[in-house]
C-alpha positions in Angstrom: 22.2 121.1 199.3 24.4 118.3 200.7 23.4 116.2 197.7 24.6 118.8 195.3 27.9 119.2 197.1 28.4 115.5 197.1 27.7 115.3 193.4 30.2 118.2 192.8 32.8 116.4 194.7 32.3 113.2 192.8 32.5 115.1 189.6 35.8 116.6 190.5 37.2 113.2 191.5 35.9 111.8 188.3 37.8 114.4 186.3 41.1 114.0 188.1 42.1 110.6 186.5 41.5 112.0 183.1 43.9 114.9 183.8 46.5 112.6 185.1 46.4 110.3 182.0 47.2 113.0 179.5 50.9 113.5 180.4 51.4 109.7 180.3 50.0 109.5 176.8 52.2 112.4 175.7 55.2 110.7 177.3 54.5 107.5 175.4 54.3 109.3 172.1 57.6 111.1 172.8 59.4 107.9 173.7 58.1 106.0 170.6 59.5 108.6 168.1 63.2 107.8 168.2 62.5 104.1 168.4 60.6 104.2 165.1 63.4 106.2 163.4 65.9 103.7 164.7 63.8 100.8 163.5 63.7 102.3 160.0 67.3 103.4 159.5 69.2 100.6 161.2 68.1 97.9 158.7 68.7 100.3 155.8 72.2 101.1 157.1 73.0 97.4 157.5 71.7 96.6 154.0 73.8 99.4 152.6 76.9 98.1 154.3 76.3 94.6 153.0 75.8 95.9 149.5 79.1 97.9 149.7 81.0 94.9 151.0 79.5 92.7 148.2 80.5 95.3 145.6 84.0 95.5 146.9 84.4 91.7 147.0 82.9 91.5 143.5 85.3 94.1 142.1 88.3 92.4 143.7 87.1 89.1 142.3 86.6 90.6 138.9 90.1 92.0 138.9 91.6 88.8 140.0 89.8 86.8 137.3 90.4 89.2 134.4 94.1 89.5 135.4 94.6 85.8 135.5 96.3 83.8 132.9 93.0 82.5 131.6 92.6 85.7 129.6 96.1 85.9 128.3 96.2 86.5 124.5 97.1 83.2 122.9 95.9 83.8 119.3 95.8 86.9 117.0 93.7 86.6 113.8 94.5 89.2 111.1 92.1 89.5 108.1 92.1 91.5 104.9 95.9 92.0 104.7 97.8 91.8 101.4 100.2 94.7 101.4 100.2 95.7 105.0 102.7 93.9 107.4 101.0 91.2 109.4 104.1 91.0 111.5 103.8 94.7 112.5 100.1 94.3 113.3 100.7 91.2 115.4 103.6 92.9 117.2 101.4 95.9 118.0 98.6 93.7 119.4 100.9 91.7 121.6 102.6 94.9 123.0 99.2 96.3 123.8 97.8 93.1 125.4 100.9 91.8 127.2 99.7 93.0 130.6 96.0 93.6 130.1 95.1 90.3 128.4 92.2 89.9 126.0 89.5 91.0 128.5 91.0 94.3 129.5 92.6 95.1 126.1 92.2 98.7 124.9 90.7 98.0 121.5 90.4 101.6 120.5 94.1 102.2 121.1 95.1 99.1 119.1 92.8 100.3 116.2 94.5 103.8 116.3 98.0 102.3 116.1 97.1 99.8 113.3 95.5 102.5 111.2 98.8 104.5 111.2 100.6 101.7 109.4 101.4 101.7 105.7 98.5 100.6 103.4 96.0 100.4 106.2 92.9 102.5 105.6 90.6 101.3 108.4 90.8 98.6 111.0 88.2 96.9 113.2 89.5 95.3 116.4 87.5 92.8 118.5 88.1 90.3 121.3 87.1 86.7 121.1 87.1 85.5 124.7 88.8 84.0 126.4 92.2 84.5 124.7 91.9 85.8 121.1 92.2 89.3 119.4 90.8 89.7 115.9 91.9 92.5 113.6 90.0 93.1 110.3 91.8 95.5 107.9 90.6 97.4 104.8 93.7 98.4 102.9 94.5 101.4 100.7 94.9 100.3 97.1 97.6 101.8 95.0 96.1 103.7 92.1 99.2 105.2 90.5 103.0 105.2 90.5 104.3 108.8 91.0 107.8 110.0 90.4 109.1 112.4 93.1 112.5 114.0 93.6 113.2 111.2 96.2 112.1 108.4 93.9 109.0 106.6 92.7 106.1 106.1 95.2 102.7 104.5 95.3 99.6 106.7 95.8 96.0 105.8 96.2 92.8 107.3 94.8 92.8 110.0 97.5 96.3 111.1 96.3 97.8 109.9 99.5 101.4 108.6 99.3 101.5 105.0 100.6 105.0 103.6 100.2 108.0 103.6 97.9 107.5 101.7 94.7 110.3 99.2 95.3 108.9 96.4 93.1 107.3 96.2 89.7 103.6 96.7 89.8 101.9 94.7 86.9 98.7 96.6 87.3 100.4 100.0 87.1 102.6 99.7 84.0 103.6 103.4 83.7 104.8 106.2 85.9 103.3 109.7 86.4 105.5 112.7 86.0 104.5 116.3 87.1 103.4 115.7 90.8 103.2 118.9 92.8 105.3 118.2 95.9 104.3 121.5 97.7 101.7 121.3 100.5 99.4 124.1 99.2 95.7 123.6 98.9 96.0 124.0 95.1 98.7 121.3 95.0 96.4 118.9 96.9 93.5 119.5 94.5 95.7 119.3 91.4 97.3 116.1 92.5 93.9 114.5 93.1 93.0 115.5 89.5 96.2 113.9 88.3 95.3 110.6 90.0 91.9 110.7 88.4 93.4 111.3 84.9 95.9 108.6 85.4 93.2 106.1 86.3 91.2 107.1 83.3 94.2 106.7 81.0 94.9 103.3 82.4 91.3 102.1 81.9 91.1 103.4 78.3 94.6 102.1 77.3 93.8 98.7 78.6 90.8 98.6 76.3 93.0 99.5 73.3 95.8 97.3 74.6 98.2 100.2 74.6 99.2 100.5 78.3 102.3 98.4 77.7 103.5 100.9 75.0 103.7 103.8 77.5 106.7 104.4 79.8 105.3 107.4 81.6 102.7 110.2 81.4 103.5 113.8 82.0 100.7 115.5 83.8 102.6 118.7 84.7 100.0 120.7 82.7 96.6 119.3 83.4 95.2 120.9 80.3 97.5 118.9 78.0 98.6 115.5 79.2 101.4 113.8 77.3 102.5 110.2 77.1 106.1 109.1 76.8 106.6 106.2 74.5 109.6 104.7 72.7 110.3 104.4 69.0 113.6 103.4 67.3 115.2 103.2 70.8 114.4 106.9 71.6 111.8 108.5 73.8 108.9 110.2 72.0 106.3 112.5 73.6 102.7 112.3 72.4 100.1 115.0 73.2 96.8 113.5 74.4 94.6 116.5 75.0 92.0 116.6 77.8 90.1 113.5 77.0 89.8 110.6 74.4 93.2 109.4 75.7 92.9 106.0 74.1 92.1 107.3 70.6 94.7 110.1 70.7 97.5 107.8 71.9 96.7 105.3 69.2 96.8 108.0 66.5 100.0 109.4 67.9 101.7 106.0 67.9 100.6 105.3 64.4 102.0 108.7 63.3 105.4 108.3 64.9 106.0 104.6 64.3 109.4 104.1 62.6 110.2 107.8 62.8 111.6 108.1 66.3 115.1 109.0 65.1 113.7 112.0 63.2 110.8 113.2 65.3 110.8 113.7 69.1 107.2 114.6 69.6 103.7 114.3 68.3 101.6 117.5 69.0 97.9 117.6 68.8 96.4 120.6 66.9 92.7 120.3 66.8 92.1 116.8 65.5 95.4 116.7 63.6 98.7 115.1 64.7 101.8 117.2 63.9 105.2 115.7 64.1 107.9 117.8 65.8 111.5 117.2 64.5 114.4 116.4 66.8 116.7 119.3 67.6 120.2 119.0 66.2 122.7 117.9 68.8 
C-alpha cells in the first residue's frame, strides 16, 4: 500500500514539470512572431527607400543632362524640298527646339506644323543625337493651273489649291477655266474630275505636240470640254467632246487655221467639225 502511494506521488511529481514547460513554449512562440515580421519587412522597406532615392537621383540627373547645352540643336537637315520654303521649315524647327533641345523635342508637333505649310503633303521628323533634327518632306505636285475670281492658282491631283500661280509653269502651259468655287459636295467631285480631264488633255497634247497651241481649256461643262486657241490674232474656241482630246484638237486647229477673223468657234457634231461665224460687232 505504501509502495503504491509512493509511486503515485512520484507520478504526480513527474507530471508537474511537463505542465510548467507548456506556458514557456507558448510564450516563446508568441514573442518570436513580431520579430519574424520585423525581420522580413524592415529590409524590404529599406530596399524600397533606396530604390526610390536612386530613381529620384536618376530622374534629376536625366533632366540635368538633357537640358544641358550638349543637346542644343546645332544642325537642321531638310530633305525633299523644291517648292516648299526651307526657311519656314527651319524657323519652325528652331522655335520648337529652342528650349527643349534635340533630346526633348516634340517631333509630333513639329511634323504637324510643317504639314500645314504650302506644298507640303507629308513630313517625317527625326532626331539625330546629340544635336541635329532631320525633316524629310514629300511635296504636293501642281497638276493644273486654275483661274479663279481672285486670280490663277496651282492645284494638285486631289483638287487642292496649293498657292498662287505667280510665275510661269513650263510643265503647265495652259490654264483651266470653269472651276466651281462653291464648297458643296458636288463642287468638290466635279473639280476633281476637272483636274483628271486637264491631266489627260496635257498628256495627249504633248504626244501630238499641241499643248503650246492652247491658251486655256474651258471645263465649265464636263460633258463638252473646249480648248481656247489663237488664230489670226483672235481667240478661237474648239469643241473637244468627252475624249480623244488630241485628235479632236488637231482636227479643230486644221479646220480653223487662217480663218480666225471669220470664224470664232469650231463645234463638234458627231465626227464632223462645224465652223461657227463671228457675230457682227
